MIDRENZA-459699 format. One line per 5 residues: number of its first residue (from 1); their letters; for each residue y, z, x of C-alpha. Coordinates in nm, 2 decimals. Example, Ala and Ser with C-alpha at 12.3 -4.5 7.8 and 13.67 -1.06 7.14 Angstrom:
1 = AS = -0.45 0.78 1.23 ~ -0.11 0.71 1.37 $
END
This chain:
1 = MKKSV = 2.73 11.05 17.08 ~ 2.77 11.41 16.98 ~ 2.90 11.61 17.27 ~ 2.90 11.98 17.36 ~ 3.26 12.07 17.40 $
6 = LTLTV = 3.40 12.35 17.62 ~ 3.77 12.41 17.55 ~ 3.97 12.60 17.81 ~ 4.33 12.72 17.74 ~ 4.54 12.75 18.05 $
11 = LGAFA = 4.82 13.00 18.01 ~ 5.15 12.98 18.20 ~ 5.13 13.21 18.50 ~ 5.51 13.25 18.53 ~ 5.78 13.33 18.28 $
16 = GTAQA = 5.94 13.01 18.14 ~ 5.64 12.79 18.24 ~ 5.52 12.57 17.95 ~ 5.16 12.64 17.84 ~ 4.92 12.36 17.91 $
21 = QSSVI = 4.59 12.30 17.72 ~ 4.29 12.14 17.88 ~ 3.95 12.04 17.73 ~ 3.63 11.97 17.92 ~ 3.34 11.78 17.76 $
26 = IYGII = 2.99 11.82 17.90 ~ 2.77 11.53 17.80 ~ 2.45 11.36 17.90 ~ 2.15 11.14 17.83 ~ 1.78 11.21 17.89 $
31 = DTGVV = 1.57 10.90 17.85 ~ 1.20 10.89 17.93 ~ 0.92 10.65 17.84 ~ 0.55 10.57 17.90 ~ 0.55 10.23 18.06 $
36 = YTSKA = 0.27 9.97 18.11 ~ 0.33 9.70 18.37 ~ 0.10 9.41 18.42 ~ 0.06 9.25 18.76 ~ 0.24 9.50 18.97 $
41 = VNATG = 0.19 9.48 19.35 ~ 0.02 9.78 19.51 ~ -0.13 9.85 19.86 ~ -0.45 9.65 19.79 ~ -0.32 9.37 19.57 $
46 = TGSKF = -0.19 9.32 19.22 ~ -0.29 9.51 18.91 ~ -0.19 9.69 18.60 ~ 0.02 10.00 18.62 ~ 0.09 10.30 18.39 $
51 = SINSG = 0.38 10.53 18.46 ~ 0.63 10.78 18.32 ~ 0.97 10.63 18.38 ~ 1.31 10.80 18.36 ~ 1.60 10.59 18.22 $
56 = VIQGS = 1.41 10.31 18.05 ~ 1.69 10.20 17.82 ~ 1.97 10.41 17.97 ~ 1.98 10.60 18.30 ~ 1.94 10.97 18.25 $
61 = RIGFK = 2.26 11.14 18.34 ~ 2.49 11.44 18.30 ~ 2.87 11.43 18.31 ~ 3.19 11.62 18.28 ~ 3.50 11.46 18.12 $
66 = GVEDL = 3.83 11.64 18.10 ~ 4.19 11.59 17.98 ~ 4.50 11.81 18.03 ~ 4.81 11.76 17.82 ~ 5.11 11.74 18.05 $
71 = GGGLS = 5.36 11.69 17.77 ~ 5.57 11.39 17.68 ~ 5.26 11.19 17.59 ~ 5.12 11.21 17.95 ~ 4.78 11.35 18.03 $
76 = AVFNL = 4.58 11.41 18.34 ~ 4.22 11.29 18.30 ~ 3.90 11.31 18.51 ~ 3.53 11.20 18.47 ~ 3.24 11.31 18.69 $
81 = ETGFK = 2.90 11.17 18.62 ~ 2.57 11.19 18.81 ~ 2.23 11.02 18.75 ~ 1.90 11.19 18.78 ~ 1.53 11.10 18.73 $
86 = NDTGA = 1.40 11.35 18.47 ~ 1.04 11.25 18.54 ~ 1.07 11.40 18.89 ~ 1.40 11.60 18.87 ~ 1.54 11.40 19.17 $
91 = LDDSK = 1.89 11.25 19.20 ~ 1.90 10.88 19.10 ~ 2.05 10.75 19.42 ~ 1.90 10.44 19.58 ~ 2.18 10.36 19.83 $
96 = TSNTL = 2.25 10.69 20.00 ~ 2.11 11.03 20.01 ~ 2.42 11.23 19.95 ~ 2.60 11.08 19.66 ~ 2.62 11.35 19.40 $
101 = FRRKS = 2.84 11.18 19.14 ~ 2.72 10.83 19.21 ~ 2.77 10.70 18.85 ~ 3.13 10.79 18.82 ~ 3.39 11.00 19.01 $
106 = VVGLA = 3.75 10.94 18.89 ~ 4.08 11.12 18.83 ~ 4.40 10.98 18.69 ~ 4.68 10.97 18.44 ~ 4.69 10.84 18.08 $
111 = GGFGT = 4.97 10.78 17.84 ~ 5.16 10.53 17.64 ~ 5.14 10.29 17.93 ~ 4.76 10.30 17.94 ~ 4.52 10.46 18.19 $
116 = VLLGR = 4.52 10.47 18.58 ~ 4.20 10.59 18.75 ~ 4.12 10.64 19.12 ~ 3.78 10.69 19.27 ~ 3.43 10.55 19.22 $
121 = QTDFA = 3.41 10.35 18.90 ~ 3.26 10.03 18.74 ~ 3.47 9.72 18.68 ~ 3.54 9.58 18.33 ~ 3.21 9.39 18.32 $
126 = DTISS = 3.05 9.73 18.23 ~ 3.28 9.77 17.93 ~ 3.22 9.42 17.78 ~ 2.84 9.46 17.83 ~ 2.84 9.65 17.50 $
131 = MTSVA = 2.85 9.29 17.35 ~ 2.53 9.19 17.53 ~ 2.16 9.29 17.55 ~ 2.27 9.58 17.77 ~ 2.37 9.76 17.46 $
136 = DFSGF = 2.01 9.75 17.33 ~ 1.78 9.69 17.62 ~ 1.99 9.80 17.92 ~ 1.77 9.82 18.23 ~ 1.50 9.60 18.06 $
141 = TGAVG = 1.73 9.30 18.11 ~ 1.87 9.41 18.45 ~ 1.62 9.24 18.69 ~ 1.63 8.90 18.51 ~ 2.00 8.87 18.57 $
146 = HNLDR = 2.23 9.15 18.45 ~ 2.20 9.35 18.77 ~ 2.33 9.04 18.95 ~ 2.62 8.96 18.71 ~ 2.74 9.33 18.70 $
151 = LEGTR = 2.68 9.37 18.32 ~ 2.44 9.66 18.41 ~ 2.74 9.85 18.56 ~ 2.79 9.81 18.93 ~ 3.02 10.06 19.09 $
156 = SNNSI = 3.32 10.01 19.32 ~ 3.40 10.28 19.57 ~ 3.75 10.37 19.68 ~ 3.90 10.19 19.39 ~ 4.21 10.21 19.16 $
161 = SYTTN = 4.20 10.06 18.81 ~ 4.45 10.01 18.53 ~ 4.35 9.97 18.17 ~ 4.59 9.90 17.88 ~ 4.58 10.09 17.55 $
166 = NLNGF = 4.43 9.90 17.26 ~ 4.70 9.65 17.15 ~ 4.60 9.51 16.81 ~ 4.24 9.47 16.93 ~ 4.32 9.36 17.28 $
171 = TGNLI = 4.25 9.56 17.59 ~ 4.31 9.45 17.95 ~ 4.20 9.58 18.29 ~ 4.27 9.54 18.66 ~ 4.08 9.69 18.95 $
176 = YGFGE = 4.12 9.69 19.32 ~ 3.89 9.84 19.58 ~ 3.99 9.93 19.93 ~ 3.76 9.84 20.22 ~ 3.92 10.11 20.44 $
181 = QAGQT = 3.86 9.92 20.76 ~ 4.13 9.98 21.02 ~ 4.30 9.66 21.14 ~ 4.14 9.43 20.88 ~ 4.27 9.50 20.53 $
186 = SAGQA = 4.06 9.22 20.37 ~ 3.73 9.36 20.51 ~ 3.53 9.52 20.23 ~ 3.80 9.49 19.96 ~ 3.73 9.40 19.60 $
191 = FGAGA = 3.94 9.31 19.30 ~ 3.89 9.21 18.94 ~ 4.05 9.14 18.61 ~ 3.91 9.16 18.26 ~ 4.00 9.16 17.89 $
196 = KYENG = 3.84 9.21 17.55 ~ 3.93 9.15 17.19 ~ 3.77 9.33 16.90 ~ 3.87 9.26 16.54 ~ 3.63 9.37 16.26 $
201 = PLGLG = 3.30 9.20 16.32 ~ 3.42 8.98 16.61 ~ 3.40 9.08 16.97 ~ 3.50 8.87 17.27 ~ 3.52 8.96 17.64 $
206 = INYYQ = 3.59 8.80 17.98 ~ 3.58 8.95 18.33 ~ 3.62 8.82 18.69 ~ 3.53 9.02 19.00 ~ 3.53 8.93 19.37 $
211 = SKQGS = 3.43 9.13 19.67 ~ 3.42 9.09 20.05 ~ 3.19 9.21 20.32 ~ 3.28 9.50 20.55 ~ 3.15 9.81 20.71 $
216 = TPSDT = 3.24 10.02 20.41 ~ 3.26 9.77 20.12 ~ 3.41 9.88 19.79 ~ 3.15 9.68 19.61 ~ 2.84 9.91 19.62 $
221 = SLLVG = 2.61 9.61 19.56 ~ 2.68 9.51 19.92 ~ 2.55 9.84 20.07 ~ 2.24 9.77 20.27 ~ 1.93 9.99 20.22 $
226 = STGLG = 2.00 10.36 20.24 ~ 2.25 10.35 20.52 ~ 2.56 10.34 20.30 ~ 2.70 10.06 20.52 ~ 2.77 9.69 20.46 $
231 = DTTAA = 2.73 9.38 20.67 ~ 2.96 9.44 20.97 ~ 2.89 9.10 21.11 ~ 3.05 8.92 20.82 ~ 3.35 9.16 20.77 $
236 = GKSAA = 3.63 9.00 20.57 ~ 3.42 8.71 20.43 ~ 3.37 8.66 20.06 ~ 3.05 8.81 19.94 ~ 3.04 8.78 19.56 $
241 = KVLNV = 3.24 8.60 19.30 ~ 3.13 8.68 18.94 ~ 3.26 8.55 18.61 ~ 3.14 8.69 18.27 ~ 3.21 8.55 17.93 $
246 = VGSYQ = 3.07 8.74 17.63 ~ 3.09 8.73 17.25 ~ 2.93 8.90 16.95 ~ 2.96 8.89 16.57 ~ 2.83 9.13 16.30 $
251 = FGPAR = 2.68 8.93 16.01 ~ 2.60 9.21 15.76 ~ 2.31 9.40 15.90 ~ 2.27 9.17 16.20 ~ 2.47 9.17 16.52 $
256 = VYANY = 2.43 8.84 16.71 ~ 2.56 8.78 17.06 ~ 2.57 8.52 17.34 ~ 2.70 8.54 17.69 ~ 2.72 8.34 18.01 $
261 = SRVKQ = 2.78 8.45 18.37 ~ 2.83 8.25 18.69 ~ 2.76 8.43 19.02 ~ 2.84 8.29 19.37 ~ 2.72 8.46 19.68 $
266 = DLNIG = 2.84 8.36 20.03 ~ 2.53 8.45 20.23 ~ 2.46 8.42 20.60 ~ 2.10 8.31 20.55 ~ 1.91 7.99 20.55 $
271 = TPATL = 1.69 7.84 20.28 ~ 1.41 8.08 20.18 ~ 1.11 8.00 20.39 ~ 0.86 8.12 20.13 ~ 0.84 8.16 19.75 $
276 = AAATL = 0.85 8.54 19.79 ~ 1.18 8.51 19.98 ~ 1.34 8.31 19.70 ~ 1.49 8.60 19.50 ~ 1.82 8.64 19.32 $
281 = ATARK = 1.95 8.83 19.62 ~ 1.91 8.52 19.83 ~ 2.06 8.27 19.58 ~ 2.38 8.11 19.67 ~ 2.46 8.05 19.30 $
286 = ADVYE = 2.32 8.17 18.98 ~ 2.40 8.10 18.61 ~ 2.29 8.36 18.36 ~ 2.25 8.26 17.99 ~ 2.17 8.49 17.70 $
291 = IGTAY = 2.14 8.50 17.32 ~ 2.02 8.79 17.12 ~ 2.04 9.00 16.80 ~ 2.01 9.35 16.67 ~ 1.90 9.37 16.30 $
296 = SITPS = 1.93 9.70 16.11 ~ 1.65 9.72 15.85 ~ 1.77 10.06 15.75 ~ 2.05 10.29 15.89 ~ 1.78 10.45 16.11 $
301 = LKLLG = 1.57 10.15 16.21 ~ 1.68 9.86 16.42 ~ 1.49 9.55 16.54 ~ 1.59 9.40 16.87 ~ 1.55 9.06 17.03 $
306 = AVTQT = 1.70 8.87 17.33 ~ 1.63 8.57 17.55 ~ 1.78 8.58 17.90 ~ 1.75 8.30 18.15 ~ 1.89 8.29 18.51 $
311 = RADFN = 1.90 7.96 18.70 ~ 1.93 8.01 19.07 ~ 2.04 7.77 19.34 ~ 1.93 7.84 19.70 ~ 2.06 7.51 19.83 $
316 = SSSKG = 2.10 7.15 19.71 ~ 1.72 7.09 19.71 ~ 1.58 7.43 19.63 ~ 1.63 7.58 19.28 ~ 1.45 7.84 19.07 $
321 = KLTQI = 1.45 8.00 18.73 ~ 1.38 8.33 18.57 ~ 1.32 8.35 18.19 ~ 1.27 8.67 17.99 ~ 1.19 8.73 17.63 $
326 = SLGAD = 1.27 9.09 17.52 ~ 1.17 9.25 17.19 ~ 1.20 9.60 17.06 ~ 1.24 9.85 16.78 ~ 1.47 10.15 16.78 $
331 = YWLSK = 1.43 10.44 16.53 ~ 1.69 10.72 16.51 ~ 1.55 11.06 16.42 ~ 1.90 11.19 16.42 ~ 2.25 11.09 16.55 $
336 = RTDLY = 2.14 11.21 16.89 ~ 1.77 11.14 16.92 ~ 1.57 10.82 16.89 ~ 1.23 10.67 16.95 ~ 1.19 10.32 17.09 $
341 = ALLAN = 0.93 10.06 17.16 ~ 1.01 9.77 17.39 ~ 0.82 9.46 17.51 ~ 0.94 9.21 17.77 ~ 0.78 8.91 17.94 $
346 = MRATS = 0.94 8.76 18.25 ~ 0.84 8.42 18.39 ~ 0.94 8.27 18.72 ~ 0.96 7.90 18.81 ~ 0.99 7.80 19.18 $
351 = MANAG = 1.10 8.15 19.28 ~ 0.97 8.50 19.31 ~ 0.92 8.70 18.99 ~ 1.16 9.00 19.02 ~ 0.95 9.22 18.78 $
356 = VLGDT = 1.10 9.34 18.46 ~ 1.16 9.69 18.59 ~ 1.16 9.60 18.96 ~ 0.78 9.61 19.01 ~ 0.73 9.28 19.19 $
361 = TGSDA = 0.43 9.06 19.11 ~ 0.37 8.91 19.44 ~ 0.28 8.54 19.39 ~ 0.22 8.57 19.02 ~ 0.47 8.39 18.80 $
366 = SQTVV = 0.45 8.61 18.49 ~ 0.48 8.98 18.41 ~ 0.47 9.18 18.09 ~ 0.60 9.53 18.04 ~ 0.56 9.76 17.74 $
371 = ALGIR = 0.75 10.09 17.70 ~ 0.73 10.37 17.44 ~ 0.99 10.64 17.48 ~ 1.23 10.89 17.36 ~ 1.61 10.93 17.43 $
376 = HKF = 1.83 11.23 17.36 ~ 2.21 11.23 17.39 ~ 2.41 11.55 17.41 $
END
């Protein structure tokens, strides 16, 4: 991504004080498409829907990233990033109404030891997602399973992370999120560990993340509605346990990939009483399988394809399945601007259809979505 760079030189204010140099990068993505959705639920039933959507492939965003050289190989770093909906101009904030930098808000130190960051950030699943369909389809494969297994980039509040430098292709990460509940340290806490190995055409990654319920859970996927709070009745109990294993390989013009995720959710709910209630959010266990490819016909044109399936267990006798086929073409007009065409069909078996982009289908088992859009990176 080509970024606009604003470089500031900070001069020593006192005699004998070493001069420090800082750089601040302003960057962003604006992604908008025309979307057709079949079988979307409305006030009177189910029907086709046309819309202008922001963030079809990647969420529209603007961010600020900075580094200050402290000397001796040590640097202070920060990253602030907010999401917005450029079809309406509104902040992209579904959990609370006052989260300005909801995508990322971190500050820390970097050096020969690696990088330590404090604040609101994603766990390492987001990093290794570059080896999955998320790199090409992003939100198009979120509802079928990648929102659940964190590969779409779920944030952790009040967290501290440590990431090693690249060591002969290997990078490791640890993260811990504080629940910040007085008298009960375990309530709302989260922790994770991940690693990736990249060597030429080969890429491998693994990540584990576990979170617990609390009034102010670190794991933002546990926030209920728009209250910004978690489940206080289950404080301290395990909420989610997620394991991701990913791999990709570049065969000439084709990148092929495969990945698997296991998600366990400790839920205080019974067996879904209706088909509509049998969703990924109510599954006690889910296995996500995926294979895909990205084939470069020319340096500017890439063809995309992926099959993603999530098998959900609600209890020993109730199981469901979501299967999505995703196809696409991505044409780069320049290094910063591309045009894309995406097609996806999601089918549900013995559970509710989540809808490719979140537009539920009611009782219908199948939904097709087509998107034509433009994305600009700056």
